[in-house]
C-alpha positions as CSV (number, residue, x, y, z in Angstrom):
1,M,-81.3,-70.9,-67.0
2,T,-78.5,-73.1,-68.1
3,D,-75.2,-71.5,-67.8
4,N,-74.1,-71.1,-71.4
5,P,-70.3,-70.6,-71.7
6,S,-70.8,-68.6,-74.8
7,R,-72.6,-66.0,-72.8
8,R,-70.1,-65.7,-70.0
9,R,-68.4,-62.3,-69.3
10,G,-65.1,-61.6,-67.7
11,R,-64.8,-62.5,-64.0
12,K,-61.8,-61.8,-61.9
13,D,-61.0,-64.3,-59.2
14,E,-58.1,-63.9,-56.8
15,G,-54.9,-64.7,-58.4
16,Q,-56.5,-65.7,-61.7
17,L,-57.8,-64.0,-64.8
18,S,-60.5,-65.9,-66.6
19,V,-62.0,-65.0,-70.0
20,W,-65.7,-65.9,-70.4
21,G,-67.2,-66.0,-73.8
22,P,-65.7,-66.7,-77.2
23,E,-62.1,-65.6,-77.6
24,P,-61.7,-62.9,-80.3
25,E,-59.8,-64.3,-83.4
26,A,-57.5,-61.2,-83.7
27,T,-56.2,-61.4,-80.1
28,P,-52.5,-62.4,-80.3
29,T,-50.9,-64.7,-77.8
30,V,-48.6,-62.8,-75.5
31,P,-45.6,-64.8,-74.6
32,A,-44.6,-65.0,-71.0
33,T,-41.8,-62.8,-69.9
34,P,-38.6,-65.0,-69.8
35,K,-36.8,-65.2,-66.5
36,R,-33.5,-63.4,-66.4
37,A,-30.6,-65.8,-66.4
38,P,-28.5,-65.8,-63.2
39,R,-25.4,-63.7,-63.6
40,S,-22.2,-65.7,-64.0
41,R,-19.7,-65.6,-61.2
42,R,-16.6,-63.4,-61.8
43,Q,-13.6,-65.5,-62.8
44,F,-10.4,-64.6,-61.1
45,A,-6.9,-65.4,-62.2
46,H,-5.0,-67.6,-59.7
47,I,-1.6,-66.1,-60.4
48,N,1.6,-66.3,-58.5
49,P,1.7,-63.0,-56.6
50,A,5.5,-62.9,-56.7
51,M,5.3,-62.9,-60.5
52,A,3.0,-59.9,-60.5
53,D,5.6,-58.0,-58.4
54,W,8.5,-59.2,-60.6
55,A,6.8,-58.2,-63.9
56,R,6.2,-54.7,-62.7
57,M,9.7,-54.2,-61.2
58,T,11.4,-55.5,-64.4
59,A,9.2,-53.2,-66.4
60,N,10.5,-50.3,-64.4
61,I,7.0,-49.0,-63.5
62,T,6.0,-47.8,-60.0
63,V,3.0,-49.1,-58.2
64,E,1.3,-45.7,-58.5
65,A,2.0,-45.4,-62.3
66,A,0.8,-48.9,-63.0
67,A,-2.4,-48.5,-61.0
68,K,-3.2,-45.3,-62.8
69,R,-2.6,-46.9,-66.2
70,L,-4.8,-49.8,-65.2
71,G,-7.6,-47.6,-63.8
72,I,-7.5,-49.3,-60.4
73,K,-6.5,-48.3,-56.8
74,V,-3.0,-48.7,-55.6
75,E,-4.3,-50.9,-52.8
76,T,-5.9,-53.2,-55.4
77,L,-2.6,-53.7,-57.3
78,L,-0.7,-54.3,-54.1
79,S,-3.2,-56.9,-53.1
80,W,-2.4,-58.8,-56.3
81,E,1.3,-58.6,-55.6
82,T,1.0,-59.8,-52.0
83,G,-1.6,-62.5,-52.7
84,T,-4.4,-61.0,-50.6
85,G,-6.4,-60.3,-53.8
86,K,-6.6,-61.6,-57.3
87,P,-7.2,-59.9,-60.7
88,S,-10.0,-60.9,-63.0
89,I,-9.1,-62.5,-66.3
90,P,-9.6,-59.1,-68.2
91,Q,-7.6,-57.3,-65.6
92,L,-4.7,-59.8,-66.0
93,R,-4.8,-59.3,-69.7
94,R,-4.4,-55.6,-69.3
95,L,-1.6,-56.2,-66.7
96,A,0.3,-58.4,-69.1
97,K,-0.1,-55.8,-71.9
98,L,1.2,-53.0,-69.6
99,Y,4.2,-55.0,-68.5
100,H,4.9,-56.5,-71.9
101,R,4.7,-60.0,-70.6
102,P,2.7,-63.0,-71.7
103,M,-0.2,-63.9,-69.5
104,A,1.4,-67.3,-68.8
105,A,4.4,-65.6,-67.1
106,F,2.1,-64.7,-64.2
107,Y,1.5,-68.4,-63.4
108,L,5.2,-69.4,-63.3
109,P,6.3,-70.9,-60.0
110,A,9.5,-68.9,-59.9
111,R,11.1,-65.9,-61.5
112,P,12.8,-66.7,-64.8
113,R,16.2,-65.4,-65.9
114,N,16.1,-61.6,-66.2
115,F,17.8,-60.6,-69.5
116,T,19.9,-57.5,-69.8
117,V,22.5,-56.5,-72.3
118,A,26.1,-57.2,-71.4
119,K,27.3,-53.6,-71.1
120,D,26.0,-50.1,-71.1
121,F,28.3,-48.0,-73.3
122,R,26.2,-44.9,-72.7
123,R,28.2,-44.0,-69.6
124,L,31.8,-44.0,-68.3
125,P,32.8,-46.7,-65.8
126,D,32.8,-44.3,-62.9
127,Q,29.3,-42.9,-63.7
128,A,26.2,-44.1,-62.0
129,P,24.0,-46.6,-64.0
130,I,21.4,-45.0,-66.2
131,A,17.9,-46.5,-65.7
132,Y,16.4,-48.2,-68.7
133,S,12.9,-47.1,-69.8
134,T,10.1,-49.7,-69.9
135,A,10.1,-49.6,-73.7
136,L,13.8,-50.3,-73.9
137,L,13.6,-53.1,-71.4
138,F,10.9,-54.6,-73.6
139,A,13.1,-54.2,-76.7
140,F,15.9,-56.2,-74.9
141,R,13.5,-59.0,-74.0
142,V,12.0,-59.2,-77.4
143,A,15.5,-59.4,-79.1
144,D,16.6,-62.2,-76.7
145,Y,13.3,-64.0,-77.1
146,R,13.5,-63.9,-80.9
147,R,17.0,-65.3,-80.7
148,D,15.8,-68.2,-78.5
149,V,13.0,-68.9,-81.0
150,V,15.6,-69.2,-83.9
151,L,17.8,-71.5,-81.7
152,E,14.8,-73.7,-81.0
153,L,13.7,-73.9,-84.6
154,E,17.3,-74.3,-85.9
155,P,19.4,-75.8,-83.1
156,E,22.3,-76.6,-85.4
157,T,22.9,-73.0,-86.3
158,P,26.7,-72.5,-86.9
159,P,28.7,-69.8,-85.1
160,V,29.6,-66.5,-86.6
161,D,33.4,-66.6,-86.6
162,F,34.1,-62.9,-86.8
163,V,32.5,-62.2,-83.4
164,G,35.3,-61.4,-80.9
165,S,38.0,-61.8,-83.7
166,A,39.5,-58.3,-83.4
167,T,43.1,-58.3,-82.2
168,D,44.9,-55.8,-80.1
169,G,47.2,-54.9,-83.1
170,E,44.4,-54.1,-85.5
171,R,43.9,-50.4,-86.1
172,G,40.6,-48.9,-87.0
173,E,41.4,-48.6,-90.7
174,D,42.7,-52.1,-90.9
175,L,39.8,-53.6,-89.0
176,A,37.4,-51.6,-91.2
177,A,39.0,-53.0,-94.4
178,R,38.6,-56.5,-93.0
179,A,35.0,-55.9,-92.1
180,R,34.2,-54.7,-95.6
181,E,35.8,-57.8,-97.0
182,L,33.7,-59.9,-94.6
183,L,30.5,-58.1,-95.6
184,G,31.3,-58.4,-99.3
185,V,30.0,-54.9,-100.0
186,S,32.0,-53.2,-102.8
187,L,32.2,-49.5,-103.5
188,E,30.3,-50.1,-106.7
189,D,27.4,-51.6,-104.7
190,Q,27.5,-48.8,-102.3
191,H,27.4,-46.0,-105.0
192,A,24.7,-47.8,-106.9
193,W,22.2,-47.9,-104.0
194,K,19.2,-45.8,-104.9
195,D,18.9,-43.9,-101.6
196,H,19.6,-44.2,-97.9
197,Y,16.8,-46.7,-97.3
198,A,18.3,-49.0,-100.0
199,A,21.7,-48.5,-98.4
200,L,20.3,-49.5,-95.0
201,N,18.8,-52.6,-96.5
202,G,22.0,-53.4,-98.4
203,W,24.2,-53.4,-95.2
204,K,21.5,-55.4,-93.4
205,N,21.4,-58.0,-96.1
206,A,25.2,-58.4,-95.9
207,L,25.1,-58.9,-92.2
208,E,22.1,-61.3,-92.3
209,E,24.0,-63.4,-94.9
210,L,26.8,-63.8,-92.3
211,G,24.4,-65.1,-89.7
212,V,23.7,-61.9,-87.7
213,L,20.1,-61.2,-86.7
214,V,19.1,-57.6,-87.3
215,F,16.0,-56.3,-85.6
216,H,14.3,-52.9,-85.2
217,F,12.6,-51.7,-82.0
218,S,10.3,-48.7,-81.5
219,G,8.9,-46.5,-78.8
220,V,12.3,-45.5,-77.5
221,D,13.7,-42.0,-77.8
222,P,17.0,-42.2,-79.9
223,R,18.6,-40.0,-77.3
224,E,18.2,-42.9,-74.8
225,V,19.6,-45.6,-77.1
226,R,20.2,-45.7,-80.8
227,G,21.0,-49.4,-80.9
228,F,22.3,-52.4,-79.0
229,S,24.0,-55.6,-79.7
230,L,24.3,-59.1,-78.3
231,S,27.8,-60.5,-79.0
232,E,26.9,-64.2,-78.9
233,R,29.0,-66.3,-81.3
234,V,25.9,-68.2,-82.3
235,L,23.2,-65.9,-83.7
236,P,24.7,-62.5,-82.6
237,V,22.1,-59.7,-82.6
238,I,22.0,-56.1,-83.7
239,A,18.9,-54.0,-82.8
240,L,18.3,-50.6,-84.3
241,N,16.1,-47.8,-83.0
242,G,13.3,-47.4,-85.6
243,G,12.8,-43.8,-84.5
244,D,16.2,-42.8,-85.8
245,A,16.8,-41.4,-89.3
246,P,18.0,-43.8,-92.0
247,N,21.5,-42.3,-92.0
248,G,21.6,-42.7,-88.2
249,R,20.5,-46.3,-88.4
250,I,23.2,-47.1,-91.0
251,F,25.9,-45.7,-88.8
252,T,24.6,-47.4,-85.7
253,L,24.4,-50.7,-87.6
254,I,28.1,-50.6,-88.5
255,H,29.0,-49.2,-85.1
256,E,27.5,-52.3,-83.5
257,V,29.5,-54.5,-86.0
258,G,32.5,-52.9,-84.3
259,H,31.2,-54.1,-80.9
260,L,30.7,-57.6,-82.3
261,L,34.2,-57.7,-83.6
262,L,35.4,-56.7,-80.1
263,G,33.2,-59.3,-78.6
264,E,31.5,-56.7,-76.4
265,G,27.8,-56.3,-77.1
266,G,25.9,-53.6,-75.3
267,S,23.6,-50.6,-75.5
268,C,24.8,-47.5,-77.3
269,D,23.7,-43.9,-77.8
270,L,26.8,-42.8,-79.8
271,A,27.2,-39.9,-77.4
272,E,30.6,-39.1,-78.7
273,L,28.9,-38.0,-81.9
274,S,26.1,-36.2,-80.2
275,H,28.2,-34.4,-77.6
276,P,31.8,-34.3,-79.0
277,S,33.1,-31.9,-76.4
278,G,32.2,-34.1,-73.4
279,P,33.8,-37.3,-72.0
280,A,33.2,-40.4,-74.0
281,V,33.5,-44.2,-73.5
282,P,36.7,-45.4,-75.2
283,A,34.8,-48.3,-76.8
284,E,32.3,-45.9,-78.3
285,V,35.1,-43.7,-79.7
286,F,36.7,-46.7,-81.3
287,C,33.5,-48.1,-82.8
288,N,32.5,-44.6,-84.1
289,A,35.9,-44.3,-85.9
290,F,35.5,-47.9,-87.1
291,A,32.0,-47.3,-88.5
292,G,33.2,-44.2,-90.3
293,A,36.1,-46.1,-91.9
294,V,33.9,-48.9,-93.1
295,L,31.2,-46.6,-94.6
296,V,33.7,-44.1,-96.1
297,P,37.0,-45.9,-96.9
298,G,39.9,-43.5,-96.8
299,D,41.5,-44.4,-100.1
300,A,38.2,-44.0,-101.9
301,L,37.5,-40.7,-100.3
302,V,40.9,-39.3,-101.0
303,A,40.7,-40.4,-104.6
304,D,37.8,-38.1,-105.2
305,R,39.0,-35.2,-107.4
306,V,37.7,-32.5,-105.1
307,V,39.1,-34.1,-102.0
308,A,42.5,-34.8,-103.7
309,R,43.0,-31.1,-104.2
310,A,42.1,-30.2,-100.6
311,A,44.7,-29.1,-98.1
312,A,44.8,-29.9,-94.4
313,A,43.1,-26.6,-93.4
314,S,40.4,-26.8,-96.2
315,T,36.9,-25.6,-95.5
316,W,33.9,-27.3,-97.2
317,T,30.7,-26.0,-98.5
318,D,27.5,-27.8,-97.7
319,E,27.1,-28.5,-101.4
320,D,30.4,-30.4,-101.5
321,L,29.6,-32.2,-98.3
322,D,26.2,-33.1,-99.5
323,R,27.5,-34.5,-102.8
324,L,30.1,-36.7,-101.1
325,A,27.7,-37.8,-98.4
326,T,25.2,-38.8,-101.0
327,R,27.8,-40.8,-102.9
328,F,28.7,-42.9,-99.8
329,R,25.2,-42.9,-98.4
330,V,26.1,-41.4,-95.0
331,S,25.3,-38.2,-93.2
332,R,27.3,-35.0,-93.8
333,E,28.6,-35.1,-90.3
334,V,30.1,-38.6,-90.8
335,L,31.6,-37.5,-94.0
336,L,33.2,-34.4,-92.4
337,R,34.6,-36.5,-89.6
338,R,36.3,-38.7,-92.1
339,L,37.8,-35.7,-93.8
340,L,39.1,-34.6,-90.4
341,A,40.6,-38.0,-89.7
342,L,42.3,-38.0,-93.1
343,G,43.7,-34.5,-92.7
344,R,41.6,-32.9,-95.3
345,T,40.0,-30.3,-93.0
346,S,40.8,-28.6,-89.7
347,L,39.5,-29.3,-86.2
348,D,38.5,-25.6,-85.9
349,F,36.3,-25.9,-89.1
350,Y,34.7,-29.1,-87.9
351,R,33.8,-27.5,-84.5
352,Q,32.5,-24.4,-86.2
353,W,30.5,-26.4,-88.7
354,R,29.0,-28.6,-85.9
355,A,28.1,-25.7,-83.8
356,N,25.8,-24.6,-86.7
357,L,25.0,-28.2,-87.7
358,P,22.8,-28.1,-90.8
359,T,19.7,-30.3,-90.7
360,E,20.0,-33.4,-92.8
361,R,17.7,-33.2,-95.8
362,K,14.7,-35.4,-95.5
363,Q,14.2,-38.2,-97.9
364,K,11.4,-37.7,-100.4
365,A,8.2,-39.3,-99.0
366,I,7.5,-42.6,-100.7
367,G,4.2,-43.3,-98.9
368,R,3.2,-44.7,-95.6
369,P,4.8,-48.2,-95.1
370,G,2.3,-51.0,-94.8
371,V,2.1,-53.9,-92.3
372,A,4.3,-56.1,-94.4
373,V,7.0,-53.5,-94.8
374,M,7.2,-52.8,-91.1
375,T,7.0,-56.5,-90.1
376,V,10.0,-57.4,-92.3
377,R,11.9,-54.4,-91.1
378,D,11.3,-55.1,-87.4
379,V,11.9,-58.9,-87.2
380,G,14.4,-59.1,-90.1
381,K,14.2,-61.4,-93.1
382,P,15.9,-64.5,-91.7
383,F,13.5,-64.6,-88.7
384,A,10.4,-63.9,-90.8
385,R,11.3,-66.7,-93.3
386,L,12.1,-69.2,-90.5
387,V,8.8,-68.6,-88.8
388,I,6.8,-68.8,-92.0
389,D,8.6,-72.0,-93.1
390,A,7.9,-73.5,-89.7
391,Y,4.2,-72.6,-90.0
392,R,4.0,-74.1,-93.5
393,S,5.6,-77.3,-92.1
394,N,3.0,-77.5,-89.3
395,M,5.7,-76.9,-86.7
396,L,3.9,-73.6,-85.6
397,T,0.3,-72.7,-85.3
398,G,-1.4,-69.7,-86.7
399,G,-1.5,-68.2,-83.3
400,D,2.3,-68.7,-82.9
401,V,2.9,-66.9,-86.2
402,S,0.7,-64.0,-85.2
403,E,2.5,-63.6,-81.9
404,L,6.0,-64.0,-83.3
405,L,5.5,-61.7,-86.3
406,G,3.1,-59.3,-84.5
407,I,0.5,-59.5,-87.3
408,R,-2.8,-61.0,-88.2
409,L,-2.7,-64.1,-90.4
410,R,-4.5,-62.2,-93.2
411,H,-1.3,-60.2,-93.6
412,L,0.9,-63.3,-94.1
413,P,0.7,-63.4,-97.9
414,A,1.8,-59.8,-98.1
415,V,4.8,-60.6,-95.8
416,E,5.7,-63.5,-97.9
417,A,5.6,-61.4,-101.0
418,R,7.8,-58.8,-99.3
419,L,10.4,-61.5,-98.7
420,A,10.8,-62.2,-102.4
421,G,11.8,-60.2,-105.5
422,V,12.5,-56.5,-105.8
423,D,11.7,-54.1,-103.0
424,M,9.5,-51.5,-104.5
425,F,9.6,-49.4,-101.4
426,T,13.4,-48.9,-101.2
427,G,14.5,-49.8,-104.7
428,G,16.8,-52.5,-103.2
429,E,16.5,-56.2,-102.6
430,R,14.1,-57.3,-100.0
């Protein structure tokens, strides 16, 4: 019989499966299982080991703490710092974030200039140095970096003449009067500010008009530092602790103006206010008195009808202090210290009042600030405008803008709107 293919049945040969007979129409074609692609080799970052060690040391983080934060062994981190091992690209990214350094810094051939503020006014000269926290070190670097950016974008920036202009013969009250004249803030302006946020913006606007860069930093306990300043004649800087209350930031802002006038920038915690019974740095005492005199001019305070009737040993109710403090947009403690300096209360009353220091009333909640609000607050209006103008002029890329302002590009229109018109959040000018 002739072998008819149509009558064949299945026959299994070694290594092969043949199908005899007509193939059923409904049988689907089963695709072959694709071969798994070979795994890509892990890419390592060929960093300079000395830079890994430098970045950790300047961030004030121990090897043990850094390894724990990174989720690696101490031996692994040490191998990166000695050159016997290398991090992967994702590991380097986490390392850069932890130390607050750009990834490019780990490839530098040598350690760059390590920035620190000129002086630490948090301690007396004979006291041991106080270690800076990692967050504060980062705040110092960011302020210095932003100043360098402005100098690069505007190399012909003129100097600020009032920096270092205080003379030995100028008393606090005289220097305060000159400072108010320089700032161009009248008593009418001050009394018209809607609230303490508007007052803070008003004083900041005045300083920025004079060429001072005003920044905010975060993540630092105000008990460590309430602010710092860089007393450069070209683009001096004042940085405020965003974790402090608005009243506290207003006082710190003007306190740092005192340091700029003296030509001695530094880091301050205003300890003479926080701990009035202990020793204080003379420069801090001077700048505290200066700030009080600027914010609450003596002649204006004495002219108040209630204050004019007060004797040297007068006591004050919280209601009176609150009314006067609200008028000048300062804290009640600053107001009472001014009354003490002007002989309108006694030292005993001040000490008794401070021992039972009333809590400052919180501002009425306005709503959670958005990205644009916090961005303009942190980098300051001149810096934000300069970066955006450079971006619109194709001098900076979108990535540059995101890095410098700390935002995604989709938030840029809101930041631009924030820089123009009336500030609906504070009631003052943006």
